[in-house]
N, C-alpha and C positions, 0 to 999 in steps of 0.2 A: 512440430512440437519437439523442442530440444530435450535430450535425455542425458543425464550424467551417470557414469558408472563408478560406484564406490565399492570395489571388491565384488561381492556377490549380489549387491543391491543396486538396482537401477531406479533412478529418480527422474520422472518425466514432469516437465513444467509446461504450462501453456505459453504461447508466444505473446509477447507484449505488442499490442496494436499501436497504442499511443499513450502518452502521459501528458497531463496538464495540471495547472494550478487554477483553482476557481475561488471565488469569494461568495459568501452567503451566510445565512444565520444557521448556527449549529443547533440542532434540536436538543442536544444534551446540555451544553453550557449556556444556551440561549443568548449568545452574543454574535455580533457580526465578526467573522473570522475568515481565514483562508483554509482551503482544503487541498491536499495533494491527491490526485486521482490517477489511477492506472486502469486502462481498458485492456483486457486479455481476450485472445481468440477463444471462442466457444464459451466464455464465462462473462459475467457482467463486469461492472465497474467497481473497483475497490477504492474507497476514499478514507482519508484520515484527517481529522480536525487538527490543525496545528496549534490550537489553543489548549484544548482539553485532552487530546489524544484518543478520543473515541473513534472507532473504526466501523465502517459499513462495508458490507459485501453485497453487491447487487441491490442496494437500497434498504438492506436490513441490518440492524445492529449486530455486530459480531460480539461474542462474549468477551469480557475483560479477563485477562489472565489473573488468577488469584495469587498475586505476588507483589512484593513491594515495588513501587515505581513503575507499575504496569503502563500507565498512561504516558509517562515520560519516555519509556522504552518504545512505545508505539510511535511516538513522534520521531524519535531518533531513527527507528527502523525505516519509516517512510522517507525521511531525508536521505538515508544511506542508499535506499533503492532508487530514489530520484537521481542521485549523483552517479551511481553505478550504471544506470540505463543511459543517462546523458553522455557519460564518457564512452560507453560502448558504441553509441551512435556516431560520436565524433571520430572514433577510430575506424569505423566502417566506411 
């Protein structure tokens, strides 16, 4: 489990086992769409619908942030994580 030190604060994150893109029907927007999925060590799979931005953690809906453009931000965050993890694997 990698940890980052930020002054007096230590932030530990689970290790990413693998990531993939899948297609299926989103239970929230009820359309056929793609999902970005991340599987973490000791945790379940985190998924984000690329159409509506709804997120799931281990097959349960995660609460939406009460902020403007929360769904759009979820989509962009999942895409950034995908690119960051892909680039890290290519460098390794």
